[in-house]
Backbone as ProteinMPNN parsed JSONL, in Angstrom:
{"seq_chain_A": "MTTIPLTKSLVIIRTDFSNQEVWEKIRDVLGAPTGNFDSKVVIVDDADFDGATKGQLLGLVRASCTHSFMVIVDGKAILDPEHPVLIVDLRDTLGREFRAIPSSVQGIETSLSMAFMGFEHLADAVDGGGVFRGMRE", "coords_chain_A": {"N_chain_A": [[28.463, -11.12, 64.585], [25.854, -10.123, 66.497], [25.545, -10.364, 70.044], [24.467, -12.246, 72.089], [21.064, -12.089, 75.211], [22.062, -12.034, 78.063], [20.6, -14.346, 80.24], [17.954, -16.091, 82.361], [15.533, -17.416, 80.35], [13.576, -18.947, 78.426], [14.997, -18.136, 74.941], [14.814, -17.482, 72.301], [15.007, -16.833, 69.042], [15.087, -15.384, 65.506], [16.244, -15.983, 62.354], [14.991, -15.436, 60.158], [13.886, -13.329, 58.092], [11.668, -12.862, 55.949], [9.144, -12.182, 55.987], [7.696, -9.594, 57.71], [4.93, -9.881, 58.122], [4.011, -12.942, 59.074], [6.323, -13.407, 60.728], [5.313, -11.731, 63.292], [3.166, -13.18, 63.299], [4.231, -16.174, 64.603], [5.949, -15.627, 66.064], [3.93, -13.799, 69.121], [2.288, -15.745, 68.956], [4.16, -17.657, 70.666], [5.138, -16.332, 72.757], [3.365, -15.777, 74.031], [0.761, -15.926, 77.128], [0.039, -19.011, 79.324], [-2.4, -20.703, 79.974], [-2.435, -19.492, 83.748], [0.102, -19.222, 83.63], [2.072, -16.407, 83.216], [4.358, -15.752, 80.02], [8.357, -16.856, 80.387], [10.411, -15.347, 78.704], [12.965, -14.4, 75.66], [13.036, -12.822, 73.608], [15.333, -12.137, 70.852], [15.067, -10.319, 67.965], [16.503, -9.628, 66.057], [18.429, -8.471, 62.525], [21.09, -9.414, 62.178], [20.798, -11.942, 62.953], [19.974, -12.582, 60.227], [19.386, -15.405, 58.47], [20.916, -17.163, 60.292], [23.1, -20.272, 60.99], [22.436, -22.904, 63.35], [23.9, -23.822, 64.338], [25.967, -21.859, 64.42], [24.739, -20.524, 66.127], [24.311, -22.413, 68.327], [26.962, -21.627, 69.996], [27.313, -19.492, 70.897], [24.57, -19.211, 71.979], [25.193, -20.944, 73.798], [27.559, -19.515, 75.796], [25.967, -17.289, 76.918], [23.605, -18.229, 78.237], [21.238, -20.397, 80.35], [19.418, -21.564, 80.152], [17.908, -25.106, 78.949], [17.006, -25.415, 77.156], [17.092, -24.243, 73.741], [14.903, -21.794, 71.177], [14.429, -21.604, 67.834], [13.18, -19.695, 64.853], [12.923, -20.348, 61.843], [13.283, -20.271, 57.837], [11.468, -22.391, 57.515], [10.071, -22.348, 59.053], [8.856, -20.159, 58.702], [7.847, -20.784, 55.696], [6.394, -22.565, 56.025], [3.366, -23.594, 56.608], [2.344, -24.801, 58.783], [3.857, -23.093, 60.548], [6.132, -24.445, 62.009], [8.322, -24.264, 64.428], [11.822, -25.277, 65.343], [13.014, -26.699, 67.967], [16.161, -27.118, 69.938], [18.878, -28.072, 71.164], [20.063, -27.477, 74.716], [21.908, -29.125, 76.438], [21.673, -32.284, 77.522], [22.53, -33.658, 74.802], [23.975, -31.88, 72.797], [22.567, -29.607, 70.618], [20.944, -31.81, 69.674], [17.812, -31.545, 67.996], [14.089, -30.768, 67.727], [11.302, -30.385, 65.47], [8.45, -28.035, 65.988], [4.782, -26.734, 66.569], [4.582, -23.825, 66.907], [2.573, -22.638, 69.229], [2.752, -25.316, 70.567], [5.256, -24.785, 72.247], [5.321, -23.619, 75.209], [4.48, -25.903, 76.554], [6.405, -27.089, 76.35], [9.064, -26.297, 77.45], [7.15, -25.963, 80.311], [7.531, -28.605, 80.713], [9.853, -29.243, 80.479], [11.357, -27.805, 82.33], [9.978, -28.054, 84.94], [11.525, -30.246, 84.881], [9.297, -32.795, 83.897], [9.823, -34.331, 81.74], [12.412, -34.799, 79.718], [14.177, -34.089, 77.61], [15.043, -35.697, 75.175], [12.942, -37.383, 75.528], [11.311, -35.344, 74.429], [11.745, -35.737, 71.757], [11.374, -37.883, 70.36], [9.088, -38.281, 71.014], [7.479, -36.577, 68.434], [4.673, -36.25, 65.116], [4.129, -38.342, 62.952], [4.417, -36.313, 61.078], [7.91, -35.391, 61.961], [7.143, -33.437, 63.559], [6.602, -32.205, 66.929], [3.904, -31.713, 68.689], [2.586, -31.768, 70.473], [1.569, -33.397, 73.817], [0.643, -37.003, 73.306], [-2.272, -38.16, 74.268]], "CA_chain_A": [[27.084, -11.5, 64.427], [25.618, -9.446, 67.186], [25.992, -10.981, 71.63], [22.249, -13.052, 72.631], [21.774, -11.921, 75.827], [22.4, -12.989, 79.404], [18.84, -14.464, 80.671], [17.34, -17.85, 82.994], [14.597, -17.818, 80.18], [13.924, -19.462, 76.983], [16.137, -17.8, 73.848], [13.893, -17.094, 70.937], [15.444, -16.371, 67.821], [14.689, -15.101, 64.474], [17.101, -16.3, 61.534], [14.284, -15.236, 58.666], [13.466, -12.169, 57.907], [11.101, -12.733, 54.414], [8.198, -11.87, 56.437], [7.351, -10.343, 59.091], [3.264, -10.172, 59.1], [4.18, -13.866, 59.48], [7.34, -13.53, 61.961], [4.692, -12.218, 64.109], [1.984, -14.348, 64.322], [4.683, -16.753, 65.354], [6.02, -14.508, 67.858], [2.841, -13.749, 69.544], [1.936, -17.37, 69.909], [5.83, -17.956, 71.287], [4.986, -14.901, 73.892], [1.473, -15.189, 75.064], [0.819, -16.917, 78.122], [-0.395, -19.784, 78.992], [-3.053, -20.344, 81.263], [-2.258, -18.91, 84.605], [1.097, -18.47, 83.353], [3.377, -15.883, 82.323], [5.553, -16.557, 78.657], [9.255, -15.782, 80.568], [10.765, -15.861, 77.104], [14.044, -13.758, 75.265], [12.836, -12.931, 71.942], [15.853, -12.009, 69.267], [14.472, -10.451, 66.902], [17.736, -8.554, 65.125], [18.892, -8.388, 61.949], [21.929, -9.984, 62.428], [20.853, -12.858, 62.757], [19.559, -13.007, 59.377], [20.684, -16.568, 57.949], [22.576, -17.563, 60.84], [22.383, -21.283, 61.726], [22.126, -23.602, 64.403], [25.443, -24.447, 64.635], [26.659, -20.673, 64.812], [23.68, -20.212, 67.537], [24.657, -22.325, 69.553], [28.279, -21.132, 70.092], [26.189, -18.357, 71.254], [23.942, -19.243, 73.467], [25.567, -21.524, 75.74], [27.79, -18.841, 76.664], [25.008, -16.842, 77.679], [21.876, -18.694, 78.339], [21.869, -21.163, 81.491], [18.353, -22.29, 80.161], [17.521, -25.714, 78.169], [16.489, -25.117, 75.28], [16.09, -22.605, 72.847], [13.644, -21.894, 70.139], [15.413, -21.46, 66.404], [12.806, -18.996, 63.872], [13.908, -19.579, 60.728], [12.973, -20.778, 57.266], [11.03, -23.497, 57.337], [8.955, -22.194, 60.125], [8.288, -18.952, 57.834], [7.403, -20.787, 55.183], [5.55, -23.67, 55.949], [1.647, -23.135, 56.673], [1.744, -24.414, 60.915], [5.181, -22.917, 61.161], [6.494, -25.042, 62.766], [9.797, -23.789, 65.477], [13.511, -25.579, 65.498], [13.76, -27.006, 69.12], [17.302, -26.867, 70.126], [18.459, -29.127, 72.805], [20.74, -26.798, 75.166], [22.287, -29.53, 77.558], [21.449, -33.364, 77.235], [22.668, -33.304, 73.668], [23.585, -30.324, 72.18], [22.228, -30.159, 69.533], [19.653, -31.956, 69.029], [17.04, -31.116, 67.826], [12.333, -31.462, 66.344], [10.636, -29.285, 65.002], [7.655, -27.777, 67.07], [4.092, -25.937, 66.508], [4.477, -23.148, 68.065], [1.401, -23.413, 70.303], [3.235, -26.262, 72.397], [6.728, -24.377, 73.48], [4.745, -23.252, 76.403], [3.369, -26.722, 76.806], [7.598, -28.141, 75.979], [9.03, -25.391, 78.146], [7.047, -26.491, 81.562], [8.104, -30.204, 80.811], [11.88, -29.579, 80.825], [11.759, -26.388, 83.418], [9.785, -28.35, 85.671], [11.631, -32.335, 84.655], [8.108, -34.145, 84.214], [10.347, -35.148, 81.327], [13.377, -34.827, 79.265], [14.529, -33.326, 76.392], [14.562, -37.012, 74.325], [11.694, -37.892, 75.634], [9.957, -34.939, 73.739], [12.217, -35.033, 70.13], [10.542, -38.848, 70.33], [6.995, -37.93, 70.48], [7.137, -36.963, 67.441], [4.592, -36.937, 64.562], [4.935, -38.633, 61.584], [6.538, -35.335, 60.047], [8.722, -35.238, 62.834], [6.2, -31.924, 64.447], [5.72, -32.372, 67.796], [2.637, -30.915, 68.026], [1.861, -31.366, 72.523], [2.001, -34.869, 74.506], [-0.538, -37.355, 73.027], [-2.869, -39.197, 76.106]], "C_chain_A": [[26.972, -10.925, 66.416], [25.943, -11.095, 68.935], [23.888, -11.512, 71.257], [22.468, -12.662, 74.386], [21.471, -12.565, 76.943], [20.748, -13.337, 79.827], [18.932, -16.108, 81.021], [16.354, -18.163, 81.926], [14.546, -17.96, 79.071], [14.27, -18.361, 76.145], [15.464, -18.251, 73.171], [14.542, -16.532, 69.553], [15.182, -16.06, 66.196], [15.841, -14.925, 64.09], [16.73, -16.308, 60.035], [13.899, -14.07, 59.298], [12.476, -11.69, 56.435], [10.078, -12.129, 54.766], [7.75, -11.309, 57.696], [6.512, -10.075, 59.332], [3.554, -12.004, 59.975], [4.848, -14.457, 61.077], [6.117, -13.226, 63.413], [3.904, -12.38, 65.131], [2.352, -15.464, 65.314], [5.68, -16.578, 66.511], [5.004, -14.527, 68.726], [2.722, -15.065, 70.593], [3.424, -17.904, 70.585], [5.467, -16.926, 73.278], [4.017, -14.718, 74.595], [1.953, -16.512, 75.934], [-0.557, -17.815, 78.453], [-0.851, -20.253, 80.486], [-2.96, -19.792, 82.292], [-0.799, -18.374, 84.825], [2.315, -17.406, 82.536], [3.894, -15.909, 81.313], [6.728, -15.396, 79.627], [10.425, -16.469, 79.233], [11.591, -14.499, 76.675], [13.835, -14.476, 74.09], [14.384, -11.987, 71.445], [15.335, -11.552, 67.791], [15.779, -8.53, 65.582], [18.579, -9.989, 63.669], [20.202, -8.606, 61.722], [22.069, -11.447, 62.224], [19.832, -13.544, 61.3], [20.025, -14.464, 59.08], [21.303, -16.981, 58.596], [21.61, -19.272, 61.095], [22.136, -21.583, 63.175], [22.944, -24.122, 64.634], [26.32, -21.95, 65.632], [26.374, -20.385, 65.94], [24.298, -20.768, 68.533], [26.223, -22.358, 70.52], [27.528, -19.856, 71.412], [24.948, -18.015, 72.055], [24.722, -19.977, 74.551], [26.555, -21.08, 76.332], [26.792, -18.095, 77.157], [23.261, -17.225, 78.362], [22.114, -19.752, 79.56], [19.868, -22.34, 81.325], [18.8, -24.143, 79.677], [18.33, -25.549, 77.066], [17.314, -23.896, 74.161], [15.443, -23.072, 70.904], [14.533, -21.494, 68.669], [13.982, -20.276, 65.437], [13.06, -18.642, 62.543], [13.18, -19.723, 59.435], [11.722, -21.212, 57.272], [10.024, -22.963, 58.714], [8.383, -20.784, 59.398], [7.096, -19.613, 57.069], [6.436, -22.5, 54.823], [4.345, -23.532, 56.992], [1.646, -23.132, 58.99], [2.711, -23.368, 61.446], [5.547, -23.738, 62.179], [8.599, -24.815, 63.44], [10.755, -24.61, 65.451], [14.081, -25.508, 66.87], [15.054, -27.433, 69.385], [18.587, -27.196, 71.394], [19.983, -28.283, 73.83], [22.174, -27.841, 76.621], [22.543, -30.85, 77.408], [22.195, -33.681, 76.548], [23.011, -32.531, 72.526], [23.209, -30.261, 70.931], [20.906, -30.658, 68.681], [18.242, -31.796, 68.704], [15.307, -31.833, 67.54], [12.127, -30.307, 66.529], [8.892, -29.28, 66.053], [6.552, -26.885, 67.054], [4.326, -25.174, 67.65], [3.571, -22.622, 69.138], [1.688, -24.425, 71.701], [4.717, -25.796, 72.621], [6.223, -24.364, 75.079], [5.215, -24.999, 77.318], [5.441, -27.966, 77.671], [8.591, -27.575, 77.195], [8.405, -25.683, 80.088], [7.925, -28.165, 81.361], [9.017, -30.507, 81.342], [12.167, -28.711, 82.301], [11.306, -27.195, 85.087], [10.468, -30.08, 86.078], [11.144, -32.921, 84.62], [8.835, -34.919, 82.95], [11.686, -34.711, 81.006], [13.75, -34.474, 77.982], [15.1, -35.119, 75.366], [14.007, -37.813, 74.248], [10.491, -37.552, 74.484], [10.195, -34.547, 71.89], [11.512, -36.989, 69.77], [8.935, -38.66, 69.495], [6.635, -36.785, 69.667], [5.83, -36.866, 65.988], [5.294, -37.885, 63.742], [5.482, -37.609, 60.637], [7.717, -35.035, 60.128], [8.148, -33.46, 63.38], [6.371, -32.4, 65.725], [4.815, -31.062, 68.043], [1.43, -30.671, 70.412], [1.868, -33.231, 71.965], [0.776, -35.435, 73.686], [-1.001, -38.13, 74.263], [-2.7, -40.447, 75.617]], "O_chain_A": [[27.75, -11.245, 67.315], [26.349, -12.253, 68.84], [22.855, -11.252, 70.642], [23.561, -12.805, 74.934], [20.726, -13.545, 76.95], [19.846, -12.514, 79.67], [19.538, -17.015, 80.451], [15.932, -19.297, 82.151], [15.305, -17.288, 78.372], [13.794, -17.328, 76.617], [15.301, -19.471, 73.207], [14.185, -15.377, 69.318], [15.063, -17.174, 65.687], [16.643, -14.201, 64.682], [17.358, -16.741, 59.07], [13.661, -13.798, 60.475], [12.488, -10.565, 55.937], [9.754, -11.295, 53.92], [7.442, -12.019, 58.653], [6.366, -9.811, 60.525], [3.338, -12.217, 61.168], [4.468, -15.215, 61.969], [5.951, -14.04, 64.321], [3.724, -12.193, 66.334], [1.698, -15.842, 66.285], [6.01, -17.237, 67.496], [5.1, -15.57, 69.373], [2.855, -15.37, 71.778], [3.247, -19.015, 71.085], [5.654, -17.132, 74.477], [3.747, -13.894, 75.469], [2.749, -17.442, 75.803], [-1.716, -17.59, 78.104], [-0.268, -20.267, 81.57], [-3.795, -18.914, 82.074], [-0.418, -17.549, 85.655], [3.105, -17.627, 81.618], [4.61, -16.806, 81.758], [6.623, -14.181, 79.792], [10.954, -17.558, 79.01], [11.151, -13.453, 77.151], [14.058, -15.594, 73.627], [14.315, -10.857, 71.928], [15.236, -12.242, 66.777], [15.75, -7.453, 64.987], [18.949, -11.162, 63.634], [20.626, -7.829, 60.867], [22.954, -12.069, 61.636], [19.189, -14.594, 61.296], [21.155, -14.726, 59.492], [22.386, -17.377, 58.167], [20.418, -19.533, 61.262], [21.741, -20.78, 64.021], [22.796, -25.15, 65.293], [26.759, -21.354, 66.616], [27.185, -20.044, 66.801], [24.791, -20.148, 69.475], [26.426, -23.034, 71.528], [27.488, -19.784, 72.641], [24.51, -16.982, 72.562], [24.855, -19.725, 75.748], [26.908, -21.698, 77.336], [26.737, -18.396, 78.349], [22.265, -16.613, 78.746], [23.305, -19.979, 79.772], [19.384, -23.263, 81.981], [19.921, -24.524, 80.013], [19.413, -25.537, 76.48], [17.989, -22.871, 74.264], [15.507, -23.951, 70.045], [15.572, -20.901, 68.959], [14.466, -19.566, 66.319], [13.296, -17.548, 62.03], [12.063, -19.247, 59.64], [10.822, -20.408, 57.029], [9.171, -23.768, 59.088], [7.247, -20.466, 59.75], [5.904, -19.415, 57.306], [6.072, -23.151, 53.844], [4.578, -23.361, 58.189], [1.325, -22.366, 59.899], [2.536, -22.813, 62.53], [5.098, -23.53, 63.306], [9.666, -25.157, 62.932], [9.964, -25.413, 65.946], [15.041, -24.82, 67.217], [15.14, -28.552, 68.878], [18.961, -26.455, 72.304], [21.068, -28.712, 73.435], [22.987, -27.313, 77.38], [23.725, -31.016, 77.111], [23.093, -34.232, 77.184], [22.405, -32.547, 71.455], [23.703, -31.07, 70.146], [20.238, -30.274, 67.721], [17.528, -32.089, 69.663], [15.141, -33.015, 67.238], [12.506, -29.452, 67.329], [8.377, -30.245, 66.62], [6.954, -25.834, 67.553], [4.325, -25.482, 68.841], [4.187, -22.081, 70.057], [1.326, -24.481, 72.876], [5.4, -26.589, 73.27], [6.736, -25.043, 75.969], [5.953, -25.187, 78.285], [5.671, -28.779, 78.566], [8.946, -28.456, 77.979], [9.221, -25.591, 81.005], [8.881, -28.544, 82.038], [9.303, -31.365, 82.176], [13.029, -28.978, 83.138], [11.965, -27.056, 86.117], [10.17, -30.838, 87.001], [11.552, -34.002, 85.043], [8.594, -36.126, 82.919], [12.285, -34.199, 81.951], [13.009, -35.116, 77.238], [16.17, -34.727, 74.898], [14.066, -38.781, 73.49], [9.595, -38.193, 73.934], [9.592, -33.819, 71.1], [11.185, -37.116, 68.59], [8.246, -38.761, 68.479], [5.701, -36.048, 69.982], [6.094, -37.943, 65.453], [6.484, -38.201, 63.721], [6.396, -37.685, 59.815], [8.506, -34.632, 59.273], [8.916, -32.504, 63.488], [6.212, -33.611, 65.57], [4.958, -29.881, 67.724], [0.549, -30.083, 71.039], [1.999, -33.912, 70.948], [-0.094, -34.637, 73.337], [-0.25, -38.632, 75.099], [-2.928, -41.424, 76.33]]}, "name": "protein", "num_of_chains": 1, "seq": "MTTIPLTKSLVIIRTDFSNQEVWEKIRDVLGAPTGNFDSKVVIVDDADFDGATKGQLLGLVRASCTHSFMVIVDGKAILDPEHPVLIVDLRDTLGREFRAIPSSVQGIETSLSMAFMGFEHLADAVDGGGVFRGMRE"}
């Protein structure tokens, strides 16, 4: 398996290559600026990662990334109409995960990088379907 670039930015890894059009849609949302802030992401779009599991990616990312979480665009994200990506903790509880709609990822990034709240708080804010859609008022 290929290595993941050394980075301080959020790592987004594509592990499903079944639908290029859907992938591009998800990628564009994940990489879009939010308000006045540019998106600081590293997108890993390499067929060597096709079918890679969270466990396989954890070791690679932990060795190359100082960020607190990673995003995996897997089969569920590609197939589900809302494209919920997998958010995986790299610090507090290594490997803890939850799903999030792509448009909420920059809010997750801001909350964690500014220490507004921890991964656990965000993971506990998923809806009844297990998907984070942003913080509710």
